[in-house]
N, C-alpha and C positions, 0 to 999 in steps of 0.2 A: 504494500500500500504506500502510495506516494504522500509525502507531507509537504504542504505549501510552506515556502520560506516565510519567516516572520515579516510582517509589514514594518518597514523602517519608521521610527518615530520622527515626525516632522518637528524641526526646531523652529521656534518663533524668532523672527528677525528682531534683533535688539541693537540698540546703539552702544557705543563705548560706555564703560562704567562711569567715566568722568562726566559724560553728557547726561547720563541718568541722574547723577548726583548734583549737578550744577543748578544754581538758582535760575529762575526765569525773571525777565524784565518785561513788564507790561505798561508801556507809557500810556497815560490817560488822554489819548488824543481824540477820541470820538466826541462829537458834539461840541466842538470848540467855537461856539458862536458868542461873539461879544468882543470886548477889548482884551486882547491876549497878553496878559501880564503874568503868564504861568510857566513859560518855557524859555525864558531869557533870550527870545528872538529880538531882532531889530523890529521895533513896533511901527515903523513907517514904510520903508521901501529901500531897495538897493539904490546905488548911484544912478542918476539919469543916464549916464553913459552906458550902464548895463541895460537899461530899458531900450536904448537905441540899438544895441546889439541884438536884442531879442526881436525887434521889429524887422531887422534886415536878414535874419538867418534864413537861408534858402532850404526848402524842403529836401533838396537833393543831398544836403550835408548829413541828413539822418540816415542815408543808405550806406554811409561809409563807417568803418571802424574808427573809433577815436584815436587820435595821435597825441600822446601826452608830452613827448620829449621837448618839443619847441616851446611849450608853455612852461615847462619846468625851468628852461633856460631863462625865460622872462621873470618867473617868480624868484629864482635864485639871484638874479641881478638886483631885483627890487629889495631883497633882504640882505644883500651884501655877502652872498655865499657862492661857492663854486657849484656848478650844475650837478656834479657828481655827489654833492651832499644833500640834494633835495629830491624827495619823492612826493608827488601829488597823490592823494588818497581819496577814497570815497568817504569823506568826512573824517573827523578825528576817531570815530569808532573803528574804522578800518585800520588806521594807524596803530591803535592799541592792539587790535587783533593781530596785525602783522608782527609787531614786536614780541607778543606772546608766542606766536608760532615759530619765530626765529630762534628764540633763546630758551624756551622752557621744555624741560623733560618732566615726566611724572614725579620723579623724586625731588624736584627742585622746590624752592620756596620763593614766595613773592611777598614783599612788604608794602602795605598801603596804610594810610591814615584815615580813619573814619570819624565823622561822616565825610563822604566824598562821592564822586561820580560812580554810579553803580557798575558801569561797564568794565572797570578795571578788574574787579573780582570775577565777573562773569567770564570774561575772555581767558583769564588765568585759570579758572576752574575747568574750563573746557579742555585744557591741555592735560589735566590730571595733576597739575602742580598744587602745592598747598599754599593757601593764602593766609598770611599772618597779619591780622588787622591790629593796628595800634590805635586805641581810642583816644581822641582828644579830650581834654578836661572841659569843665564848664565854660571856659573862655573861648573854646573852639579854635584856639590858636595851634599852630603846628608844633607838636611835641618833639623837638629835635633830639633831645637826650634819650627819650624812650625809643625813638626810631633807631638810633644808633645801637641801643641795647637789644633791639629785636633782630638785628642782622646777624646771621650765622654763616659758616662756610658754605652751606647749601643755598644761600640766598643768591638768586640769579637775576632778579628784577625788582626794582623799587619804583613805584609809580606815585607821582606827586602832582597835584594840580595847584598852580599858583597864578592868579587867584583861584581859591578853591570853591567848588560848588558842592553844597549849597551855602557855605558859610561866608564867602567873600574874603577869607583870610589869605594872607600872602606869606611866602617864605623868602627871606633875604637871599639874594643871589650868592653871596659869599658862603652861606650855609649849604646851598645846593651844590656848589662846586667843591666844597670841603667833603660833602657826603660822597660825591662821585670819586674824588681822589682817594678816599679812605676805603672804598669798596670796589677795587678794580675788577673783581670777578663777576660783578653784577652790572647789568644795564640800568641806568638811571633815566627814566622817562619823565620829563617835565612837561606837563600839559599846560600850555599858555593860551588856552581858548579865549580867555578874558583879558589878554595882554593889553589891548588898546584902552581899557578902562583903568589901568594901573600904570603902565609904562616901563616897568622894570623887567628885563629879559636876560636869559642866559644863551640866547640863540647864537651869538657870535662865538661863544666858547666851544661850540661843537667842532670847530676847526682844529682845536688842540687837545680836547678831552675825549679820548677814544671811546669811553663807555657812556657818554652823555648823549641823549636823544631829546629833541624838542618837538612837540606837536603844536600846530596852529590850526584854527578853523576859519572858514570864511562864512560861517553861519550867523555870527553875532553882529559885529559892527558893520560888516560888508553886506549883510542882509541876503545871503544866498543859501539859507537853510534848505530850501526846497530843491536846490541843485546838487546837494551832497558833495561838497568838495572841501578837502583839508590838505594839510601839508605836514610831512615828517622830515626833520632835518637831523643829520648826524655826521660823524666823521666818515669820510669816504670808505674806509675799511669796513665799518659797520654797515653802511648803506648797501654795499654790494651784496651782502647776504640777505638783507631785508628785501631787496629788489627781486631776489630769486623766489621769494615766497609770494610776491605780489602778482596779481593778474596783469598782463600787459594792457588790458582794456578796462581797468577798474574805474576810470573817471569818464563820465558821459561827454559827448561832443558839445552839447549846449553849455555845460559848465566850463569846458575848456575854452570855448569862444568868449564867454563872459568874463572870465577871471582877469585877463590882461587889462580890460577897461576898468574893472573894479579896483585893481591895484593902482592904476594910473590916477584915479580921481582922489588924490590925497586931500583935497579941500573938503570933499564930502565926508571923508572918514574923520577928519579933524572936527568938522561941524557936528557930526553925530556923537562923537565921543564927548564933546563939550556939552551937548544936550543931556547926555547921561550923567555927566559930572554935576550939572546944575540940578538935575532931577534927584540925584542922590542927596545933595544938600537939603533940598526941599523935603524929601521923604524922611530923612533923619531928624530934621527940625520938627516935622509934624508928629512923628512917633514919640519924640521927647515931650512935646506939649501934651500929647494924649496919654502919656505915661505907659506906653506899650514898650516892654523890654525888647531890645534888638541888639544885633551884633554889628559893629562898624564894618563896612564893606569896602572893597576895592574893585568891585565888579559892577555889572549892570543889573543888580538885584540887591535886596536887603532881606535878611532872615529875621523874623520877629517871633516872639513867644506869646501866643494867644491863650495858652493854657488849655483847660479841658473843653473850651468852646471852639476849638480849632475847626472841627468839621462843620459846625453851624456857621462859623465865620465864612468859610469857603463857599458854602451853599448860599448864604445871604449875598455875598459879593457877586456870585453868578446871577442871581435874580436881578441884580442891578446892572447886569451887562458887563461885568468885569471878572475875568478869570485870574485866579491866583492858585498857587500850588501848595497843597498840604504836604509838608515834609515830616510829619510827626512820627512816621515809621522809620526814619533814618536813625542810626545809632546816636544817642545823645541829643536827639532833637524832639523829644516828647513835647507835644503841644505847639510845635513850630509851623509857621506858614511863611512861604517865600513869595515876594512880589517883585516882578520884573520892572526895571526902570528904563524908559525909552525917551522919546522927545517930551519936552516939558508939558505940552498940551495933554498928552496921554497920561503922564504921571499925575497931573493935577486932577484929571477925571478919576483916576484910581484912588487918589487920596480923599476926594469927596465921598466916594463910595465907601471907603474904609471908615471914615468918621461916622457916616450914616449907619453902617453895620454895627459899629461898637455901641451906638445909641440904641439900635434895635434890639441888640442882645443884652442890654444893660450890663455891658462888660465892665469889670473892675480888675485892676492889676492885683496879682496874687502877692501876698506878703512874703 
């Protein structure tokens, strides 16, 4: 009598263990109707020169693969860097992703300071590396000494935002360079997405510091968030390996056509950055008058502590047509809400809604 062979057990398709374990990020983008003071975007528009480019782009250009190199040459010249030091990316998110993919093995460690931009931990976790988070104290300033203490021989990447999101805190350039010099086995990625609202940078140091990388975005002051374009700069020796990981067509053609004009319109960039500066003064003065606790910021936003009414505060602001971001789930930010600062007209509208909301909620500062 013949016996049928056993039916093979079908295995379920599964992702890598690191992907199963990593956290998810769900940006609350749906239904963003109203004055958008929730995502730190440019609240007005990009440069008029960018608008002119968009009006003259030929449909035929969309049939061709994007060519990034000649725009990298323009961007490198604008920032005073050699072309081989610059890589254009699909926003800063891709820059972070490429750095993690280039340097991290599953047994490696990554150091970040929380609260900070969520994507640092997520991209690091996706490689299987261990994320060592150093929590800032109640001042939400950069805890340099404790960061140094967290570094081990297995540390391969340190990611720092300056100015930081969501706190607006900055790290002195001398400390960043000292950190890179003292940790030669680790890449030090400095995220300068909010550079234009502060003005201090370590970008030029990438020419001489081999393990220093700097990321910039064109989503904030330049107003190109919808085009998804950023920049990663580093020593040529480091960048040659990061380029190997990058797709050759990672930045779309429309973004590449718009970027040179956005860079060239320095008058617009200066004007918008000054609008944010004036808005920040107005916002901090209003919060002081209303006795709302907040953290001094060097970016285009302010983080304030609303306390246990943070959710009701966000909902009330939305009903008045102003969107703000609840950050109470960030480590060390219980009860916190962040408001974006843009042109003065928009900031003033936001502050009127803020004061009305505090009255509606009968809000009182906590002792």
